[in-house]
N, C-alpha and C positions, 0 to 999 in steps of 0.2 A: 657147351652150356656154360654156366652161369648167371649170377643175377646183375644187372645193368652193367656198371664198368668192371665186373670181374669176368672176365671171359675164360677162366681156369684156378678154380680153387686149391688144385692141388701145387701150381708154381710156388716157389721161394717169392717172396718180397722183397722185389730189386732197390728199393731205398731203404731197406730196415726200420721201415716205421712203427712198425709191431714190439721188435725185439727194443728198440730205444726209448720207445713210449713205457711199455712195461720195467725197464731199469729205472727209468726216471722218476716212474711212480713210487716203486719201492724204494729208491733213494730220497725222495721228498716225503714220503711217509716217515723213513727210518730219520731221518734230519729233523721232522718236524714233531715228534712223541715227546710227549712230555718228561723230564729227567726226572719228577717228585713222584712218578710210580712206582719205582722199586725202591729198596731199603737202602741201599747205599750208591755213594758217586762213581763209587768205581764200578758197581756193577753197571750202572747207566753209561758209563763213556766206554765199557769193554761192548756192552748190546748196541752200540752206537757204530764203533769200529766195526764189528761184525757186518751189520747191515750194510754198511757202505762196502766193506769187501765183497760181501755175497752179491750185493748189484752191478759191482762192477768184474766178478768174477761169471757169473750166469750170461752176460752180455755174449758173449762170443759163443757160449753155448746157443741159446736162443735164438741168435741171428745165423747158424747153420743147421741145426735142425729142423726137417721138412716133413 
């Protein structure tokens, strides 16, 4: 079964489009957030570094989890 071009929805994505897209969206959200919304610049910088690190960290996890 499946819908349209998806013949088997239980197969992993061979082109890694969904994991890369999810990681890129998270990274873009992290980089585009307003740094003036937090109380200190140190906290804003730490949140940005954490977001970048998490987007890189979760990419292989999303790519291999099925």
